[in-house]
N, C-alpha and C positions, 0 to 999 in steps of 0.2 A: 842546242841544250841537251845534255845527257840526262835523260829521264830514267831513273831506276825505280821501277814500280813495285818491286818486291821488298817489303819491309820485314826485318826480323822482329817478331812479336812474341810476347808471352801471354797466353790466353788467361782471362780471368778464371777459367775453370781450374787452373793450377792453384789459384788462391783458395778455391773451395775444394780442397783435397779431401775426398771422402774418408780415406784411411786416417788422416790426422785428426779430423774433427770427430770421427766416430769414437776414437780412443778417448778423447776429451769428454764426450757425452757419456760414455759408459762409466768413466771414472767419477763423474759427478752424480751418478745414480739416476740419470734421466733415461726413461724408456726409449731405446733407440728408434723404434718405429714411429712413435708419436713425435719425438724430437726431430727426426729427419724430415718428416712430412711438413711440420710447422716451419722448419728452418729453410728447406730447399724447394718447396713448392708453393705456388700461389702467385700473386702479382697479376694485375690486369694487363691485357694486351691493348696497347694504344695504337690507333690508326693514324700515325703521323702523316701518312700520305694524303689524307683528306685536308690537310692544312696548307694554305698557300704561304710558303716560307717567305717569299719576297714581300708579302704584305706586312711582315713584321720587322722589316729593316728599320733601323734607327739612324737618323741623320745627325751625327754628332757635330758636324760642321755647322749645321743650322742652330743647334743648341749653343754652340760656342759663340756664334754671332749674337744670339739673344743675350747671353751672359755678358758679352762685351758692351752691348748697348745699355744694359742695366748699370754696369759699373761705370760707364762713361756719362751717365745721365746727370751726375752730380747730386742726385737725391739718395737718401738712405733707403736701401732696398730691404723690405720686409718679405723675404722669399716665401714664407709660408702663407702669406696673404695673397700672393700673385700666382703661385704655382702649386700644382698638385704634388703629392709625395713622389710620384713617378717622375715628374718633370724636374723636381729638385735633385733627385738622384742622377738623372741624365745630364743636368747642368754641371754637377760635380764631376761626373765621368768625362764630360767634354772638356772641362778645364784641365783635368789630369792628362787627357789624351793630347792636348795642345801644348804641353810643356816641352821645352827643347831637350831637357835632360831629366829623366825621372826613373825611379826604381820602385817596383812593387814586389814585396816578398811575403810568401804565405807559408803557414805552418798548419798542417791538418792531420786528422785521424779518420780512418774509416773502419767500421766494424761489420763483418759479415758473420752472424752467429757468434762463434767463440774465437774467431780469428781477427786480430787487430792489425791494421795497416797504418804505417806512418807515411805521411805525405809532405813533400817540400816543393815549393815552386818559386821561381824568380822571373819577373818580367822587367825588361829594361828598354828604354827608348833613349837614343842619343842622336839628335838631329833626325835624319830620315832613315835611320837604321834601327831595327827592332830585334829583340832576343827574348827567348822564353826557355825555361828549364822546368821539367816536371819529373820528379822522382817519387817512387813508391817502394816501400820495403816492409815485409812481414816475415814470419817464419817460413812461408811457402812461396812468396813472390818477391822478385827483385827486378825492378824496371826503372830505367832512366831514359829520358828523352831530352834532346836539345833541338831548338828551332832558331834559324837565323833568317830574317827578312830584310831585303834591300831592294827598292824599286819594285819590279814585278816578279821577283824571284824569291822563293823560299827554299831553304835547304834544311833537311831533317836528318838528325843522327839518332840512332838507337844504341842503347848500352845497358849497363847494369850499375847498381850502387856498389861502391867499393867496400867489400867486407860487410860489416854490420853498420856502416855509416850511411844513412839515407841522404845526408847532405853532400856527399861526394859521388859523382857519377863518372864512370869510365866508358868512353865512347869509341866506336870503330870509325876512324877517320877515313878509311878506304871505301866505305860503302854508304855514302850519303844518298838521300833521295832528293832530287832537285825538281821543283815544280813551279809553274806560274801561280799567281794569286788565285786565278779561277780554278785551276786544277787542285790546288791545296784546299780551297774553300769547299769544293765539291766533296772532298774526303773528310775534312776536319770541321766544316761548318762555318768557318770565318778565318780570315788572315790574322796573324798574331798582333798586327797593328790595331785591331779593334779592341777597345779597352776592356770588354767583358764578354764572356761567352753567353750569358743569359740575356734574354730580350726583356727590356724594361720599358713599358709604356702604360697608358691608362687602360689598355685592353688586357694587359697581362697582370697588373697589380690588382689584387682583390680588395674591394672595400669591405668594411666590417659587416655589412649586411649580405655579403657574398661568401662569407667564410663557410667552408665545408667541415664535416665532422672530424676529419683527420688533419685539419690545419694545425700548424705548429704554433702560430701566434696571430697577431693582428697588425694591421697597417696603421701607423701613426707617425707623426713628426713631433719630437720633443725639442724645444729650444732651451739651451742652457746659457750660462754666462759667457761661455767660450765658443759656442757653436751649436750644431744641430746633431741629433741622433735620428736618422731616418730609418724606420722599421717598415719593411715591405713583405707582406704575405703574398706570395706569387701564385698565379694559376699553375698547377703542376704539369700542365700539358703545353700550352702555348709559350710559356717562359723558356722552356728547354728545347725549342724547336731547332735551334742551331747547336746548342750544347750537347745534345745526344750524339751528334756526329763525332765530336771530339772524344766523348766517353767511349763510343764504339771503337774508334780507331786506336785510342790509347791502350785498350785492353783486348783488342781483337775479338770483340763480342760478335756472335752471329746475328744477334737481333738488338734493336735499340732497347735501352732500359725504360722502364715505366716508373714515374714518380708518384709517391704518395703525398709528399709536401716539399716545398722549397721556400725557405725564408731568408731574406737578405737584409743586412743592416749596414748602414753607412754612417760613419762619424766624420763631421766636417767642422771647420771653423765657421765664423759668422759670414765669411765670404764664399762659403761652399767649397773650400779647398779640402780635399780628402786627406784624412790622417789614418783611418782604419776602416776595414770592412769585415763582415762576417757572413759566411754562407752556411746554413744549416739545412741538411737535406736527408730525405729517406727515399730510397728507390728500390725497385726489384731488378736485379741484373740477371737476365736470361742468357744462359750459356748454351742453349739448344736442348739438351736432354734434361738438364736440371737448371736451377737458378737459386738465388738467395736474396733476401732483403739486406740492404746495406744502409747503415746510417753514417753520415759523414758531416764533419764540421771543418771549416777552413777559415782561419783568421789571417788577414792580410794587412800589412802596414806599408805606408807610402813615404818615400824619401825624395826630396826635391833639390837637395844640395849636397855638397861633399864630393867624394871621389866616386863618381858613377861612370863606369865604363863597361862596354860589352866584352865579356871574357872570351878568350880564345878557347877552342874546343878542349884543350888540355888543362885549362885553368879552372879549378873548382870555384863555385860561387861561395861567398862568405855569408853565412847566416848568422846575423848579429843581434836580431831583435829578441827581447824577452816577451813571451806571450803569456 
């Protein structure tokens, strides 16, 4: 296997371009010294090394077996009576992960002080093949990634968004990085065949008596006529123990980000089939000499039928959902 370890990356520090944001701050009448300190310093340092990452693994196969057992029992399942909010979310994710053909497409925005970032993502599973695209675009950053997984091999391509279109990436076919699952997971936190980067279990989901002062919302399950809305206020440290590797690698950060809050929402039908999810986060991105608080929202929709195929490297993903 040809392993190319050197990735072309654009640092997040280019996003936080001091000259660009200083002009904006001055033009808005904000005192630069006060504004700069409040915007680009702060953030707590989290000792992620003290956490046993493997103890937070989620067995989606086991969740899927539990789901199948419930569905095959012949009885009407009242999920909210038998399972916790975290377990309901994982049952839904396990069902999604075990579809033979499925597409998840996300639309998001990130804001660091006065700079807005547009984000697009696509994840596709067809049989035992997996695909992921992650594009980001702002006035000072232009990043596009593609990942292909089959068997024990993951191939990564780096590129840029085409012009001002965040939904179309242009990638260098001649310089892929080829890794095993273990090599990829050590760098990115998880293989792309894992349905979500966040760790969801009863240890990482906060009950309402555990909410901290900076929490975004609360944990609750609301049943509607058509399904469930599962709101999860997450522990801002243990939830992201795998996600931080992906964030660090995507933006070539010298240090892991530290989270202020992380809130996840899943919308399902009455059988826990996912239709929509939402991630709302605030974190401090440390670039070494400086850093910035970033607020980010990501809305994802799930498709289980229709023309779902893994695109070739030269084929753009089609973003069709209205958010």
